[in-house]
OpenMM code with the backbone's topology and positions (N, CA, C; nanometers):
from openmm import Vec3, app, unit

residues = "UNK UNK UNK UNK UNK UNK UNK UNK UNK UNK UNK UNK UNK UNK UNK UNK UNK UNK UNK UNK UNK UNK UNK UNK UNK UNK UNK UNK UNK UNK UNK UNK UNK UNK UNK UNK UNK UNK UNK UNK UNK UNK UNK UNK UNK UNK UNK UNK UNK UNK UNK UNK UNK UNK UNK UNK UNK UNK UNK UNK UNK UNK UNK UNK UNK UNK UNK UNK UNK UNK UNK UNK UNK".split()
positions = [
    Vec3(5.3251, -9.7647, 25.5392),
    Vec3(5.3040, -9.8335, 25.6658),
    Vec3(5.4314, -9.8321, 25.7492),
    Vec3(5.5475, -9.8576, 25.6837),
    Vec3(5.6731, -9.8597, 25.7561),
    Vec3(5.7078, -9.7218, 25.8109),
    Vec3(5.6696, -9.6163, 25.7384),
    Vec3(5.6971, -9.4812, 25.7855),
    Vec3(5.6178, -9.4515, 25.9122),
    Vec3(5.4951, -9.5006, 25.9185),
    Vec3(5.4143, -9.4807, 26.0384),
    Vec3(5.4761, -9.5506, 26.1585),
    Vec3(5.5294, -9.6702, 26.1378),
    Vec3(5.5930, -9.7454, 26.2461),
    Vec3(5.7189, -9.6724, 26.2914),
    Vec3(5.7992, -9.6245, 26.1955),
    Vec3(5.9207, -9.5517, 26.2304),
    Vec3(5.8869, -9.4228, 26.3047),
    Vec3(5.7845, -9.3523, 26.2580),
    Vec3(5.7435, -9.2277, 26.3218),
    Vec3(5.6950, -9.2554, 26.4643),
    Vec3(5.6213, -9.3625, 26.4810),
    Vec3(5.5700, -9.4000, 26.6130),
    Vec3(5.6859, -9.4370, 26.7072),
    Vec3(5.7850, -9.5081, 26.6555),
    Vec3(5.9012, -9.5457, 26.7373),
    Vec3(5.9788, -9.4213, 26.7813),
    Vec3(5.9991, -9.3269, 26.6878),
    Vec3(6.0717, -9.2048, 26.7225),
    Vec3(5.9945, -9.1223, 26.8254),
    Vec3(5.8635, -9.1187, 26.8091),
    Vec3(5.7806, -9.0448, 26.9044),
    Vec3(5.7907, -9.1089, 27.0427),
    Vec3(5.7823, -9.2395, 27.0473),
    Vec3(5.7939, -9.3119, 27.1738),
    Vec3(5.9311, -9.2895, 27.2365),
    Vec3(6.0351, -9.2935, 27.1546),
    Vec3(6.1706, -9.2700, 27.2047),
    Vec3(6.1841, -9.1291, 27.2618),
    Vec3(6.1293, -9.0302, 27.1931),
    Vec3(6.1358, -8.8925, 27.2425),
    Vec3(6.0590, -8.8767, 27.3737),
    Vec3(5.9446, -8.9425, 27.3835),
    Vec3(5.8669, -8.9363, 27.5085),
    Vec3(5.9453, -8.9993, 27.6224),
    Vec3(6.0083, -9.1133, 27.5977),
    Vec3(6.0876, -9.1799, 27.7014),
    Vec3(6.2074, -9.0954, 27.7444),
    Vec3(6.2753, -9.0341, 27.6483),
    Vec3(6.3895, -8.9482, 27.6803),
    Vec3(6.3430, -8.8272, 27.7616),
    Vec3(6.2307, -8.7676, 27.7224),
    Vec3(6.1784, -8.6525, 27.7959),
    Vec3(6.1403, -8.6926, 27.9388),
    Vec3(6.0781, -8.8086, 27.9536),
    Vec3(6.0407, -8.8561, 28.0879),
    Vec3(6.1652, -8.8813, 28.1720),
    Vec3(6.2686, -8.9353, 28.1107),
    Vec3(6.3942, -8.9609, 28.1819),
    Vec3(6.4578, -8.8293, 28.2267),
    Vec3(6.4580, -8.7304, 28.1404),
    Vec3(6.5160, -8.6004, 28.1755),
    Vec3(6.4378, -8.5348, 28.2887),
    Vec3(6.3059, -8.5421, 28.2827),
    Vec3(6.2231, -8.4847, 28.3892),
    Vec3(6.2490, -8.5572, 28.5207),
    Vec3(6.2624, -8.6889, 28.5144),
    Vec3(6.2907, -8.7667, 28.6351),
    Vec3(6.4258, -8.7282, 28.6946),
    Vec3(6.5268, -8.7141, 28.6109),
    Vec3(6.6584, -8.6732, 28.6600),
    Vec3(6.6548, -8.5328, 28.7182),
    Vec3(6.5868, -8.4428, 28.6515),
    Vec3(6.5787, -8.3049, 28.7007),
    Vec3(6.5090, -8.3009, 28.8360),
    Vec3(6.4057, -8.3808, 28.8524),
    Vec3(6.3338, -8.3852, 28.9787),
    Vec3(6.4205, -8.4475, 29.0878),
    Vec3(6.4935, -8.5514, 29.0528),
    Vec3(6.5763, -8.6202, 29.1515),
    Vec3(6.6900, -8.5318, 29.2014),
    Vec3(6.7446, -8.4492, 29.1142),
    Vec3(6.8586, -8.3679, 29.1525),
    Vec3(6.8204, -8.2269, 29.1985),
    Vec3(6.6932, -8.1963, 29.1959),
    Vec3(6.6494, -8.0654, 29.2437),
    Vec3(6.6740, -8.0581, 29.3940),
    Vec3(6.7325, -7.9505, 29.4368),
    Vec3(6.7648, -7.9362, 29.5780),
    Vec3(6.6638, -7.8458, 29.6456),
    Vec3(6.6259, -7.8866, 29.7652),
    Vec3(6.5349, -7.8063, 29.8451),
    Vec3(6.6187, -7.7039, 29.9210),
    Vec3(6.5880, -7.5762, 29.9037),
    Vec3(6.6677, -7.4725, 29.9677),
    Vec3(6.6291, -7.4522, 30.1135),
    Vec3(6.5114, -7.5018, 30.1524),
    Vec3(6.4680, -7.4873, 30.2918),
    Vec3(6.5484, -7.5792, 30.3835),
    Vec3(6.5829, -7.5281, 30.4996),
    Vec3(6.6595, -7.6088, 30.5935),
    Vec3(6.5650, -7.7038, 30.6664),
    Vec3(6.5982, -7.8301, 30.6651),
    Vec3(6.5148, -7.9305, 30.7297),
    Vec3(6.5701, -7.9593, 30.8684),
    Vec3(6.4798, -7.9786, 30.9611),
    Vec3(6.5232, -8.0132, 31.0957),
    Vec3(6.5408, -8.1641, 31.1054),
    Vec3(6.6239, -8.2036, 31.1957),
    Vec3(6.6529, -8.3448, 31.2138),
    Vec3(6.6254, -8.3848, 31.3575),
    Vec3(6.5842, -8.5080, 31.3758),
    Vec3(6.5615, -8.5573, 31.5111),
    Vec3(6.6899, -8.6121, 31.5725),
    Vec3(6.7951, -8.6199, 31.4938),
    Vec3(6.9222, -8.6709, 31.5430),
    Vec3(6.9976, -8.5629, 31.6202),
    Vec3(7.0676, -8.6054, 31.7230),
    Vec3(7.1514, -8.5124, 31.7982),
    Vec3(7.2720, -8.4757, 31.7117),
    Vec3(7.3225, -8.3548, 31.7255),
    Vec3(7.4376, -8.3155, 31.6439),
    Vec3(7.5625, -8.3945, 31.6820),
    Vec3(7.6502, -8.4124, 31.5862),
    Vec3(7.7739, -8.4846, 31.6115),
    Vec3(7.8694, -8.3979, 31.6933),
    Vec3(7.8710, -8.2702, 31.6633),
    Vec3(7.9568, -8.1757, 31.7351),
    Vec3(7.8759, -8.1157, 31.8499),
    Vec3(7.8820, -8.1785, 31.9648),
    Vec3(7.8028, -8.1361, 32.0796),
    Vec3(7.8690, -8.0147, 32.1436),
    Vec3(7.7901, -7.9090, 32.1625),
    Vec3(7.8460, -7.7837, 32.2136),
    Vec3(7.8015, -7.7523, 32.3558),
    Vec3(7.7288, -7.8441, 32.4185),
    Vec3(7.6891, -7.8219, 32.5577),
    Vec3(7.7332, -7.9426, 32.6397),
    Vec3(7.7592, -7.9196, 32.7654),
    Vec3(7.8076, -8.0299, 32.8480),
    Vec3(7.6920, -8.1254, 32.8809),
    Vec3(7.7283, -8.2419, 32.9308),
    Vec3(7.6305, -8.3476, 32.9539),
    Vec3(7.5237, -8.3063, 33.0547),
    Vec3(7.5628, -8.2422, 33.1622),
    Vec3(7.4675, -8.2047, 33.2670),
    Vec3(7.3622, -8.1079, 33.2125),
    Vec3(7.4034, -8.0121, 33.1304),
    Vec3(7.3096, -7.9165, 33.0717),
    Vec3(7.2131, -7.9875, 32.9772),
    Vec3(7.2667, -8.0778, 32.8955),
    Vec3(7.1840, -8.1524, 32.8015),
    Vec3(7.0839, -8.2409, 32.8765),
    Vec3(7.1303, -8.3060, 32.9835),
    Vec3(7.0434, -8.3936, 33.0623),
    Vec3(6.9300, -8.3123, 33.1266),
    Vec3(6.9613, -8.1952, 33.1788),
    Vec3(6.8597, -8.1112, 33.2421),
    Vec3(6.7571, -8.0635, 33.1388),
    Vec3(6.8044, -8.0264, 33.0201),
    Vec3(6.7143, -7.9812, 32.9140),
    Vec3(6.6213, -8.0940, 32.8708),
    Vec3(6.6756, -8.2131, 32.8545),
    Vec3(6.5948, -8.3264, 32.8108),
    Vec3(6.4971, -8.3720, 32.9202),
    Vec3(6.5392, -8.3658, 33.0457),
    Vec3(6.4484, -8.4015, 33.1556),
    Vec3(6.3324, -8.3032, 33.1632),
    Vec3(6.3609, -8.1751, 33.1388),
    Vec3(6.2553, -8.0740, 33.1422),
    Vec3(6.1561, -8.0938, 33.0268),
    Vec3(6.2029, -8.1427, 32.9138),
    Vec3(6.1169, -8.1623, 32.7967),
    Vec3(6.0438, -8.2962, 32.7990),
    Vec3(6.0845, -8.3862, 32.8873),
    Vec3(6.0293, -8.5217, 32.8874),
    Vec3(5.8777, -8.5273, 32.9075),
    Vec3(5.8179, -8.4555, 33.0017),
    Vec3(5.6722, -8.4660, 33.0184),
    Vec3(5.5938, -8.4240, 32.8929),
    Vec3(5.6401, -8.3204, 32.8253),
    Vec3(5.5722, -8.2754, 32.7039),
    Vec3(5.5829, -8.3802, 32.5931),
    Vec3(5.7007, -8.4395, 32.5806),
    Vec3(5.7213, -8.5428, 32.4787),
    Vec3(5.6339, -8.6645, 32.5099),
    Vec3(5.6302, -8.7050, 32.6368),
    Vec3(5.5474, -8.8199, 32.6750),
    Vec3(5.3996, -8.7916, 32.6483),
    Vec3(5.3564, -8.6683, 32.6746),
    Vec3(5.2162, -8.6335, 32.6505),
    Vec3(5.1840, -8.6427, 32.5014),
    Vec3(5.2723, -8.5922, 32.4163),
    Vec3(5.2512, -8.6014, 32.2717),
    Vec3(5.2403, -8.7470, 32.2280),
    Vec3(5.3289, -8.8295, 32.2819),
    Vec3(5.3282, -8.9704, 32.2436),
    Vec3(5.2006, -9.0402, 32.2909),
    Vec3(5.1583, -9.0109, 32.4118),
    Vec3(5.0354, -9.0709, 32.4638),
    Vec3(4.9141, -9.0247, 32.3843),
    Vec3(4.9119, -8.8971, 32.3450),
    Vec3(4.8014, -8.8476, 32.2636),
    Vec3(4.7938, -8.9218, 32.1297),
    Vec3(4.9118, -8.9436, 32.0702),
    Vec3(4.9141, -9.0182, 31.9435),
    Vec3(4.8675, -9.1627, 31.9627),
    Vec3(4.9124, -9.2258, 32.0707),
    Vec3(4.8714, -9.3638, 32.0967),
    Vec3(4.7217, -9.3728, 32.1240),
    Vec3(4.6660, -9.2748, 32.1912),
    Vec3(4.5235, -9.2756, 32.2239),
    Vec3(4.4357, -9.2512, 32.1016),
    Vec3(4.4933, -9.1935, 31.9964),
    Vec3(4.4173, -9.1744, 31.8729),
    Vec3(4.3869, -9.3057, 31.8043),
    Vec3(4.4699, -9.4044, 31.8277),
    Vec3(4.4500, -9.5345, 31.7625),
    Vec3(4.3404, -9.6042, 31.8271),
] * unit.nanometer
topology = app.Topology()
chain = topology.addChain("A")
for resn in residues:
    res = topology.addResidue(resn, chain)
    for name in ("N", "CA", "C"):
        topology.addAtom(name, app.Element.getBySymbol(name[0]), res)
């Protein structure tokens, strides 16, 4: 009876260790695909007037997307 309990404990311990290793491997796996960000870059390479003109030109499209999303609700 004691051998069964010991065997069960070792099996449980091995399962927990394996789950921990899989969790760590998943957590540290790096995605090689480049992700886009909605944040503006810290190192700005265009002057303010150019950036303002680009954003003003994109504003109607952005507003339309937002209104479409709001209207879905």
